[in-house]
C-alpha positions as CSV (number, residue, x, y, z in Angstrom):
1,M,138.2,9.5,-53.7
2,L,140.3,7.3,-51.6
3,L,141.6,8.7,-48.4
4,V,145.3,8.3,-49.3
5,C,144.7,10.3,-52.4
6,E,143.0,13.0,-50.4
7,V,146.0,13.2,-48.1
8,S,148.2,13.9,-51.1
9,V,145.9,16.5,-52.5
10,A,145.7,18.3,-49.2
11,R,149.5,18.4,-48.9
12,L,149.9,19.7,-52.5
13,H,147.5,22.5,-52.1
14,G,148.4,23.4,-48.5
15,D,144.7,23.2,-47.6
16,T,143.7,24.9,-44.3
17,L,140.1,23.8,-44.2
18,A,140.0,23.3,-40.5
19,G,138.3,26.4,-39.3
20,V,138.9,28.5,-42.5
21,F,136.4,28.7,-45.3
22,E,135.8,30.8,-48.4
23,F,132.3,31.3,-49.7
24,S,132.9,33.4,-52.8
25,Q,134.6,31.1,-55.3
26,I,131.5,29.9,-57.1
27,P,128.2,31.6,-58.1
28,S,125.9,32.3,-55.3
29,G,123.1,29.8,-55.1
30,V,124.8,26.7,-56.6
31,V,124.5,25.2,-53.1
32,G,121.7,26.4,-50.9
33,N,118.3,28.1,-51.4
34,R,119.3,31.6,-52.3
35,S,118.6,31.6,-56.0
36,R,116.1,28.8,-56.7
37,G,113.8,31.2,-58.3
38,H,116.4,32.5,-60.8
39,R,117.8,29.9,-63.1
40,A,119.0,29.8,-66.7
41,P,116.7,28.3,-69.4
42,C,117.2,24.6,-69.7
43,E,119.5,23.7,-72.6
44,T,118.8,20.0,-72.5
45,R,116.2,18.4,-74.6
46,E,112.9,17.5,-72.9
47,M,112.4,13.9,-71.8
48,S,109.6,11.8,-73.2
49,S,109.5,9.5,-70.2
50,N,106.9,9.9,-67.5
51,P,108.7,12.1,-64.9
52,T,107.3,10.0,-62.0
53,N,109.1,7.0,-63.5
54,V,112.6,8.6,-63.8
55,V,115.3,8.5,-61.1
56,A,118.6,10.4,-61.4
57,A,121.3,9.2,-59.1
58,F,124.4,11.4,-58.5
59,D,127.7,10.5,-56.8
60,L,129.0,13.3,-54.5
61,D,132.8,13.6,-54.3
62,G,134.3,14.3,-57.7
63,T,130.9,14.5,-59.3
64,L,128.8,17.2,-57.6
65,S,131.9,18.5,-56.0
66,E,135.4,19.2,-57.4
67,S,137.3,17.1,-54.8
68,G,137.0,14.5,-52.0
69,S,135.5,15.6,-48.7
70,V,136.1,12.8,-46.3
71,F,139.6,13.6,-45.2
72,K,138.8,17.3,-45.0
73,W,135.7,16.4,-42.9
74,L,138.0,14.5,-40.5
75,R,140.4,17.4,-40.3
76,F,137.5,19.8,-39.5
77,L,136.3,17.6,-36.7
78,R,139.7,16.6,-35.2
79,G,142.2,19.1,-36.5
80,T,145.1,18.8,-38.9
81,R,147.7,17.3,-36.6
82,A,145.6,14.5,-35.2
83,T,144.2,13.6,-38.6
84,Y,147.6,13.4,-40.3
85,F,149.1,11.5,-37.5
86,A,146.3,8.9,-37.6
87,A,146.7,8.7,-41.4
88,L,150.5,8.2,-41.1
89,T,150.0,5.3,-38.6
90,L,147.8,3.7,-41.2
91,F,150.0,4.6,-44.1
92,W,150.3,1.1,-45.6
93,P,146.7,0.0,-45.3
94,L,145.7,3.3,-46.9
95,V,148.2,2.8,-49.8
96,V,147.0,-0.8,-50.3
97,G,143.4,0.5,-50.3
98,A,144.2,3.1,-52.8
99,V,145.9,0.7,-55.2
100,R,143.6,-2.4,-54.8
101,S,140.3,-0.7,-53.9
102,G,137.5,-3.0,-52.9
103,H,137.4,-4.3,-49.3
104,W,141.0,-3.1,-48.7
105,A,139.8,0.5,-49.2
106,D,136.7,0.0,-47.1
107,E,138.7,-1.5,-44.2
108,A,141.4,1.1,-44.3
109,K,138.8,3.9,-44.2
110,E,137.0,2.3,-41.3
111,R,140.3,1.9,-39.4
112,L,140.9,5.6,-39.9
113,F,137.4,6.4,-38.6
114,Q,138.0,4.3,-35.6
115,R,141.2,6.2,-34.8
116,L,139.6,9.6,-35.1
117,L,135.9,9.3,-34.4
118,T,135.6,6.8,-31.5
119,G,134.0,8.3,-28.5
120,L,132.8,11.6,-30.1
121,D,129.4,12.8,-29.2
122,A,127.1,12.0,-32.2
123,S,125.0,15.1,-31.8
124,D,128.0,17.4,-31.7
125,V,129.5,15.7,-34.8
126,K,126.1,16.1,-36.6
127,D,126.1,19.9,-35.8
128,K,129.7,20.4,-36.9
129,S,129.2,18.3,-40.0
130,R,126.3,20.5,-41.1
131,I,128.7,23.5,-40.9
132,F,131.3,21.6,-42.8
133,A,129.0,20.6,-45.6
134,F,127.8,24.1,-46.3
135,A,131.3,25.5,-46.4
136,H,132.9,22.7,-48.3
137,F,130.3,22.5,-51.1
138,E,130.1,26.3,-51.4
139,Q,133.8,26.2,-52.2
140,H,134.1,23.0,-54.2
141,A,130.7,22.5,-56.0
142,R,130.8,21.7,-59.7
143,A,128.4,24.2,-61.1
144,T,127.7,22.3,-64.4
145,I,126.9,19.0,-62.8
146,I,124.7,20.7,-60.2
147,G,123.0,22.4,-63.1
148,R,122.3,19.0,-64.6
149,L,120.8,17.9,-61.2
150,Q,118.6,21.0,-61.2
151,W,117.5,20.2,-64.7
152,H,116.3,16.8,-63.5
153,L,114.4,18.5,-60.7
154,R,112.7,20.8,-63.2
155,Q,111.6,17.8,-65.2
156,G,110.0,16.4,-62.1
157,H,112.5,13.5,-61.8
158,D,113.3,11.8,-58.5
159,V,116.9,12.9,-57.6
160,V,119.0,10.9,-55.1
161,I,122.6,11.4,-54.0
162,V,124.6,8.1,-53.5
163,S,128.0,8.5,-51.9
164,A,130.7,6.8,-49.9
165,S,130.9,10.0,-47.8
166,P,129.3,9.8,-44.3
167,Q,125.5,9.9,-44.3
168,I,125.7,12.6,-41.6
169,Y,126.6,15.3,-44.2
170,V,125.3,13.6,-47.4
171,D,121.9,14.4,-45.9
172,V,122.8,18.0,-45.6
173,V,123.9,18.3,-49.2
174,A,120.8,16.4,-50.4
175,E,118.5,18.7,-48.5
176,E,120.2,21.9,-49.8
177,L,120.0,20.6,-53.5
178,N,116.4,19.6,-53.1
179,A,117.2,16.0,-53.8
180,A,114.6,13.5,-52.6
181,S,117.2,11.7,-50.5
182,G,120.8,11.1,-49.7
183,L,122.4,7.6,-49.4
184,G,125.8,7.6,-47.7
185,T,128.0,5.6,-45.4
186,R,126.2,5.3,-42.1
187,L,128.1,5.5,-38.8
188,S,127.5,3.4,-35.8
189,V,126.4,5.0,-32.5
190,D,126.5,3.4,-29.1
191,A,123.9,3.6,-26.2
192,R,125.7,6.7,-24.9
193,N,125.1,8.5,-28.2
194,Q,128.8,8.3,-29.0
195,L,130.3,7.3,-32.3
196,T,132.0,3.9,-32.3
197,G,134.2,4.7,-35.3
198,S,132.7,1.7,-37.2
199,Y,130.3,1.6,-40.1
200,L,126.7,0.9,-39.5
201,G,126.4,-1.6,-42.3
202,K,128.9,-1.2,-45.2
203,N,130.9,1.5,-46.8
204,C,128.6,2.9,-49.5
205,R,130.7,2.3,-52.6
206,G,130.9,-0.3,-55.4
207,K,128.3,-3.0,-54.9
208,E,126.9,-1.3,-51.8
209,K,126.0,1.8,-53.8
210,M,123.9,-0.2,-56.2
211,R,122.3,-2.2,-53.4
212,R,121.4,0.9,-51.4
213,L,120.0,2.6,-54.5
214,N,117.9,-0.5,-55.4
215,E,116.6,-0.7,-51.8
216,W,115.6,3.0,-51.9
217,I,113.9,2.6,-55.3
218,E,111.9,-0.4,-54.1
219,E,110.7,1.5,-51.1
220,R,109.9,4.7,-53.0
221,H,108.7,3.2,-56.4
222,P,107.5,-0.4,-55.5
223,G,106.8,-2.5,-58.6
224,K,107.5,0.3,-61.1
225,E,109.6,0.0,-64.2
226,L,111.9,3.0,-64.0
227,T,114.3,4.9,-66.3
228,I,117.5,5.5,-64.3
229,Y,120.1,8.1,-64.9
230,A,123.4,7.8,-63.0
231,Y,126.4,10.2,-62.8
232,G,129.8,9.2,-61.4
233,N,133.5,9.9,-61.7
234,S,135.5,7.0,-60.2
235,R,135.8,3.2,-60.1
236,G,133.7,3.1,-57.0
237,D,130.8,4.2,-59.2
238,R,131.1,1.4,-61.8
239,R,128.3,-0.7,-60.3
240,L,126.0,2.3,-60.0
241,L,126.5,3.2,-63.7
242,R,126.2,-0.4,-64.9
243,G,122.8,-0.5,-63.2
244,A,121.5,2.6,-65.0
245,T,119.5,3.0,-68.2
246,Y,121.6,6.1,-69.0
247,P,125.0,6.1,-67.3
248,Y,127.3,9.1,-67.5
249,D,131.0,9.5,-66.7
250,V,131.6,13.0,-65.5
251,G,135.1,12.5,-64.3
252,K,137.8,15.0,-65.4
253,L,140.2,12.4,-66.7
254,G,138.0,11.5,-69.7
255,P,139.5,8.7,-71.8
256,F,142.1,8.1,-69.1
257,G,139.6,7.7,-66.3
258,A,138.2,4.5,-64.6
259,L,134.8,5.1,-66.3
260,R,136.1,5.7,-69.8
261,H,133.9,3.0,-71.3
262,F,130.8,4.9,-70.2
263,P,129.3,7.8,-72.2
264,R,130.5,11.3,-71.3
265,L,128.0,14.0,-70.4
266,K,128.0,16.3,-73.4
267,S,128.3,20.1,-73.0
268,E,124.8,20.6,-74.5
269,E,123.4,18.3,-71.8
270,T,124.4,20.5,-69.0
271,T,122.7,23.6,-67.8
272,S,124.7,26.8,-66.9
273,I,124.2,28.4,-63.5
274,T,123.7,32.1,-63.3
275,T,124.2,34.3,-60.2
276,A,121.2,35.9,-58.5
277,D,122.3,39.4,-59.5
278,E,122.6,38.8,-63.2
């Protein structure tokens, strides 16, 4: 989700994420290790493909989670006032990025990072980002899509999360969901172990998502012919879905969404999540 949209969402809902979290809004175990031994029977048909030759790639924000995380992450690190002030000073670049997407969105996001992250200790940000990731995805996880991810794991498929969100907490979510890896936007760190505010490489959206996934596949499955499943919700996921054998639009806008020309994930192809005490 683009940052300018996340600003609007936060305002509409009066979000107070910085320092305040709720952990009881979704079934226990959707994110984390607590109920891995207690899962509902798989409701999806068995695959005929060799499991070792199947990769399932999931977007994060709006796909595995209900909402965007980047702006909330910035608020958690820097506080509400500083984050909103930085966003207001970049109001027009963020608006243009939201409307035109592409490199305009990438550049606006990087400028916001530079305003808010430059000079922060990388180790401290990593520790705080781990706390943020647990709390945010306990509150905003989409149980049905995580159920689909868990189904892929039960089939022995290679699961990877590919997101424009910072690598620093995409890794945390990937670890907790037992994914093989997480591919996110990498942040540059200087010789003093401080964030520069710039990307290390490119923002992991659009073409870069597919490039990073192909790079990961080549390293992990060299020379293999793979069946690829991909799940996304926004126009930043178009390239990812176009490169998949079986692409799925899991956005909530359905026929009005940016991925409306891709197949929708049917209800019978998702797996329900049960709580540990059922």
